[in-house]
Rosetta silent file (secondary structure, phi, psi, omega in degrees, C-alpha in Angstrom):
SEQUENCE: XXXXXXXXXXXXXXXXXXXXXXXXXXXXXXXXXXXXXXXXXXXXXXXXXXXXXXXXXXXXXXXXXXXXXXXXXXXXXXXXXXXXXXXXXXXXXXXXXXXXXXXXXXXXXXXXXXXXXXXXXXX
SCORE:     score description
SCORE:     0.000 S_00000001
   1 L     0.000  133.725  179.346   54.307   97.289  115.024 S_00000001
   2 L  -106.104  128.620  179.137   57.836   98.357  114.098 S_00000001
   3 L  -109.805  124.002  177.992   59.031  101.840  115.046 S_00000001
   4 L  -106.362  123.800  178.854   61.996  103.294  113.139 S_00000001
   5 L   -89.952  -11.046 -177.760   63.818  106.193  114.725 S_00000001
   6 L  -125.516  127.247  176.574   66.103  106.679  111.711 S_00000001
   7 L   -66.848  -36.608 -179.381   64.973  107.410  108.139 S_00000001
   8 L  -108.495  113.616 -176.082   68.320  106.169  106.842 S_00000001
   9 H   -62.798  -22.106  178.393   69.285  102.796  108.335 S_00000001
  10 H   -69.855  -16.684  179.714   72.991  103.553  107.707 S_00000001
  11 H   -95.468   -0.767  177.321   72.734  106.306  110.355 S_00000001
  12 L   -73.368  139.827  178.550   71.368  103.986  113.032 S_00000001
  13 L   -58.138  141.199 -175.871   73.868  103.242  115.826 S_00000001
  14 E  -106.924  156.738  174.191   75.772   99.988  115.306 S_00000001
  15 L   -74.126  163.688 -171.519   76.941   97.311  117.711 S_00000001
  16 H   -55.376  -36.918 -178.424   80.664   97.195  118.483 S_00000001
  17 H   -71.851  -14.373 -179.802   81.535   94.567  115.838 S_00000001
  18 H  -104.448    0.099 -179.873   79.985   96.751  113.105 S_00000001
  19 L   -77.378  133.904 -177.758   81.638  100.071  114.039 S_00000001
  20 L  -137.349  154.434  167.479   84.142  101.274  111.431 S_00000001
  21 E   -84.492  110.382  179.423   86.352  104.236  110.649 S_00000001
  22 E   -74.437  -40.859  179.998   84.791  105.485  107.409 S_00000001
  23 E  -143.872  150.538  173.480   87.449  108.133  106.839 S_00000001
  24 E  -128.207  102.735 -178.005   90.691  109.246  108.416 S_00000001
  25 E   -87.632  141.599  178.488   91.412  112.836  107.454 S_00000001
  26 E  -127.145  134.243  176.997   94.928  114.276  107.682 S_00000001
  27 E  -133.470  114.612 -179.922   95.908  117.945  107.639 S_00000001
  28 E   -87.714  123.928  179.140   99.598  118.853  107.855 S_00000001
  29 L   -77.760  162.112 -174.047  100.247  122.203  109.548 S_00000001
  30 L   -60.366  -28.279  179.802  102.854  124.646  108.183 S_00000001
  31 L   -75.285   -7.407  179.417  105.417  123.778  110.872 S_00000001
  32 L    59.819   18.611  178.796  105.410  120.179  109.546 S_00000001
  33 L  -122.891   -6.134  177.835  105.407  118.886  113.126 S_00000001
  34 E  -123.288  137.701  179.380  101.651  118.961  113.822 S_00000001
  35 E  -129.139  121.758  171.310   99.002  116.878  112.076 S_00000001
  36 E   -80.291  128.058 -179.605   95.271  117.342  112.549 S_00000001
  37 E  -112.277  119.042 -179.898   93.672  113.913  112.460 S_00000001
  38 E  -103.340  135.274 -177.757   89.979  113.827  111.569 S_00000001
  39 E  -114.676  133.079  172.442   87.817  110.831  112.418 S_00000001
  40 E  -130.726  110.855 -175.907   84.552  109.855  110.724 S_00000001
  41 E  -116.995  162.540  170.635   83.027  106.683  112.166 S_00000001
  42 L   -66.854  149.331  176.252   79.789  104.812  111.835 S_00000001
  43 L   -59.464  148.361 -173.150   77.347  105.734  114.607 S_00000001
  44 E  -132.590  154.452  175.061   77.810  103.478  117.637 S_00000001
  45 L   -87.242  -50.731  178.058   75.895  102.118  120.609 S_00000001
  46 L   -98.536  139.950 -176.861   78.946  101.548  122.849 S_00000001
  47 L   -72.866  122.522 -179.186   81.647  104.204  122.970 S_00000001
  48 L   -88.095  167.097  172.034   84.841  103.031  121.218 S_00000001
  49 E  -110.539  157.614  178.823   88.482  103.892  121.836 S_00000001
  50 E  -136.613  136.140  173.508   90.984  104.858  119.133 S_00000001
  51 E  -120.076  125.116  179.189   94.765  104.555  119.054 S_00000001
  52 E  -116.407  132.808  176.570   96.651  106.480  116.361 S_00000001
  53 E  -127.618  147.448  175.135  100.355  105.967  115.674 S_00000001
  54 E  -118.371  129.374  179.040  102.755  107.701  113.310 S_00000001
  55 E  -124.659  130.110 -178.548  105.805  105.842  112.004 S_00000001
  56 E   -80.472  178.636 -175.759  108.450  107.573  109.879 S_00000001
  57 L   -64.646  -20.070  177.202  110.135  106.174  106.750 S_00000001
  58 L   -87.313    0.838 -179.708  112.920  104.662  108.904 S_00000001
  59 L    83.284   11.593 -179.136  110.325  102.668  110.871 S_00000001
  60 L   -88.925  142.438  175.457  110.752  104.806  113.994 S_00000001
  61 E   -65.165  126.122 -176.601  107.822  105.745  116.221 S_00000001
  62 E  -114.834  -16.091 -179.847  107.162  109.454  115.598 S_00000001
  63 E   176.254  164.040  177.324  103.979  110.151  117.524 S_00000001
  64 E  -154.151  162.260 -178.134  100.784  108.781  118.989 S_00000001
  65 E  -149.457  134.006 -179.618   97.318  109.820  119.998 S_00000001
  66 E  -126.031  132.872  176.130   94.815  107.988  122.209 S_00000001
  67 E  -119.150  123.005 -178.008   91.068  108.584  122.455 S_00000001
  68 L  -107.554  121.435  175.930   89.287  106.830  125.308 S_00000001
  69 L    50.094   60.646 -179.912   85.527  106.189  125.043 S_00000001
  70 L   -61.843  146.232  177.042   84.705  108.859  122.490 S_00000001
  71 L   -98.544  -15.098 -175.068   81.189  110.264  122.587 S_00000001
  72 L  -113.180  145.241  177.951   81.290  111.636  119.018 S_00000001
  73 L   -91.183  -10.317 -178.548   81.436  109.799  115.701 S_00000001
  74 E  -140.857  113.695 -178.673   82.959  112.783  113.881 S_00000001
  75 E  -163.845  172.064  176.372   85.750  114.907  115.392 S_00000001
  76 E  -140.385  152.995  178.295   89.392  115.917  114.982 S_00000001
  77 E  -140.644  163.146  179.684   92.453  116.215  117.225 S_00000001
  78 E  -104.046  132.649  175.993   96.055  117.346  116.765 S_00000001
  79 E  -114.728  138.506  178.968   98.961  114.898  116.932 S_00000001
  80 E   -98.292  135.766  174.389  102.579  116.063  117.234 S_00000001
  81 L   -88.947  120.743 -170.725  105.382  114.412  115.265 S_00000001
  82 L  -116.451   10.937  177.942  108.258  114.053  117.734 S_00000001
  83 L   -70.388  147.009 -174.467  110.989  112.193  115.863 S_00000001
  84 L   -69.489  -37.340  179.691  114.357  113.990  115.957 S_00000001
  85 L  -120.223  100.231 -178.070  115.045  113.724  112.223 S_00000001
  86 L   -61.832  150.605  173.916  111.857  114.072  110.150 S_00000001
  87 L  -114.138  170.760 -178.282  111.381  112.026  106.988 S_00000001
  88 L   -73.798  -35.247 -174.515  109.277  112.890  103.932 S_00000001
  89 E  -121.035  139.116  175.798  106.699  110.122  104.382 S_00000001
  90 E  -127.223  148.819  172.952  104.917  108.839  107.491 S_00000001
  91 E  -103.851  121.010  179.464  102.495  105.983  107.932 S_00000001
  92 E  -105.920  121.912 -178.542   99.520  106.952  110.084 S_00000001
  93 E  -122.003  128.222  175.898   97.559  104.019  111.515 S_00000001
  94 E  -113.410  129.357  178.000   94.317  104.302  113.493 S_00000001
  95 E  -116.964  121.261  176.623   92.993  101.296  115.407 S_00000001
  96 E   -91.856  128.484 -175.356   89.415  101.373  116.660 S_00000001
  97 E  -148.538  168.046  174.814   88.997   99.124  119.711 S_00000001
  98 E  -124.719  139.033  178.278   86.996   98.333  122.814 S_00000001
  99 E  -160.800  149.476  172.626   88.492   97.696  126.247 S_00000001
 100 E  -135.135  166.594  177.705   87.595   97.962  129.905 S_00000001
 101 L   -59.340  -24.586 -176.806   89.681   97.455  133.032 S_00000001
 102 L   -96.871   -7.513 -177.015   88.051   94.018  133.386 S_00000001
 103 E  -127.795  159.156  176.407   88.347   92.831  129.770 S_00000001
 104 E   -77.871  155.981  178.504   91.073   92.442  127.195 S_00000001
 105 E   -66.157  135.942  176.791   91.334   94.853  124.309 S_00000001
 106 E  -121.561  109.484  176.951   89.353   93.852  121.204 S_00000001
 107 E   -74.880  132.658 -176.267   90.488   95.525  117.968 S_00000001
 108 E  -108.173  -38.475 -176.525   87.515   96.138  115.675 S_00000001
 109 E  -155.823  143.671  177.305   88.902   98.080  112.699 S_00000001
 110 E  -125.667  137.335 -179.211   92.241   99.406  111.415 S_00000001
 111 E  -133.062  126.706 -178.126   92.698  102.270  108.940 S_00000001
 112 E  -124.453  137.428  176.755   96.117  103.257  107.523 S_00000001
 113 E  -138.919  158.154  174.721   97.102  106.291  105.451 S_00000001
 114 E   -96.593  146.522  175.794  100.320  107.907  104.276 S_00000001
 115 E  -120.695  125.620 -179.109  101.291  111.444  105.224 S_00000001
 116 E  -104.111  115.538 -178.716  103.598  113.392  102.898 S_00000001
 117 L   -71.000   -7.383  176.518  105.563  116.158  104.652 S_00000001
 118 L   -87.141   -4.438 -177.966  106.072  117.889  101.296 S_00000001
 119 L  -119.018   95.970  177.320  102.327  118.629  101.041 S_00000001
 120 L   -69.886  143.121  176.610  101.135  121.257  103.536 S_00000001
 121 E   100.553 -158.285 -176.083   97.385  121.208  104.200 S_00000001
 122 E   -70.957  139.037  179.739   94.742  118.564  103.643 S_00000001
 123 L  -127.267    0.000    0.000   95.847  115.194  102.317 S_00000001
C-alpha cells in the first residue's frame, strides 16, 4: 500500500540535489541603498544555505547576504548596498548550497538577476 501525504507531488519535499530557487524577487527601496530579496524554493528535506552577492557595474562587490540552514522555502530579507559610488545596474547572484563543519560546501543551484537602480519598487 502506498500512502501519499501530498496531493501535488511538486509540493513534496525534495532531496538536496533536487532543491532549486524557483524565483528570486527583488524590491528596491526608495533610498536606493536597500534591496529586499525574496526567495521561493522547492520544498526541501534537508535545510539549505543561501549566499547572495551584489556586484556593481564596475565589477566591485557592493553587498552580501548569508542564510544558514533556512527552515522556510519562501521568505524575504533586506540586503544593503555598501559601495561608495553607486552604479545604475547591479548583478544579484544567489547560490543555494549545503555545508557542514565536517564537509565541504556543495553548490546545488545558482540564480542571477539584474537590479536597476532607476526603478524603485519591485523588479
